[in-house]
C-alpha positions in Angstrom: -104.3 49.2 49.1 -105.6 46.7 46.6 -105.7 47.5 42.9 -109.4 46.7 42.7 -110.1 49.6 45.1 -108.1 51.9 42.9 -110.0 50.6 39.8 -113.4 51.2 41.5 -112.3 54.7 42.5 -111.0 55.4 39.0 -114.3 54.2 37.4 -116.4 56.5 39.6 -114.1 59.6 39.5 -111.8 59.3 36.5 -108.9 59.9 39.0 -106.1 57.3 38.4 -104.0 55.4 40.9 -100.9 57.6 40.4 -102.8 60.7 41.2 -104.4 59.2 44.2 -101.0 58.2 45.5 -99.6 61.6 44.8 -102.4 63.3 46.8 -102.0 60.7 49.6 -98.3 61.6 49.8 -99.1 65.3 50.0 -101.5 64.6 52.9 -99.1 62.3 54.7 -96.2 64.8 54.3 -98.3 67.7 55.7 -100.6 65.8 58.0 -104.4 65.4 58.1 -104.6 68.1 60.8 -103.4 70.8 58.5 -106.5 72.7 57.2 -104.5 74.4 54.3 -103.4 71.0 53.0 -106.9 69.6 53.3 -108.4 72.5 51.3 -105.7 72.1 48.6 -106.5 68.4 48.3 -110.2 69.0 48.2 -109.8 71.7 45.5 -107.5 69.4 43.4 -110.0 66.5 43.7 -112.9 68.8 42.8 -111.1 70.0 39.6 -110.0 66.4 38.6 -113.5 65.0 39.0 -115.4 67.9 37.6 -117.5 68.1 40.8 -118.2 71.5 42.4 -117.6 71.5 46.1 -119.3 74.4 47.9 -117.7 76.2 50.8 -120.2 74.6 53.1 -119.3 71.1 51.9 -115.6 71.9 52.0 -116.0 72.9 55.7 -118.0 69.8 56.4 -115.3 67.5 54.9 -112.5 69.3 56.7 -114.4 69.1 60.1 -115.1 65.4 59.5 -111.4 64.8 59.0 -110.2 67.0 61.8 -112.7 65.4 64.2 -111.5 62.0 63.1 -114.9 60.8 61.9 -113.7 59.3 58.6 -114.5 55.6 58.2 -111.3 53.5 58.9 -112.0 50.9 56.2 -111.7 52.7 52.8 -112.8 49.7 50.9 -116.3 49.9 52.5 -116.7 53.4 51.1 -116.8 52.1 47.5 
């Protein structure tokens, strides 16, 4: 992934590239179909960004990922 994408993400979230890569490794090691891993990542991101994620939003995020409805081009998200 290009550094400019990481820079955009860091500006919006205050989460640095190293942390993003660490979370990505956690997800890739445990798979995107593991609900426990997804909840852990969502919780960590919530704490890091200072954004509260309700249980309803958490479930919506998890279902979107499990149903493979996440946009394929991450750069278009930012």
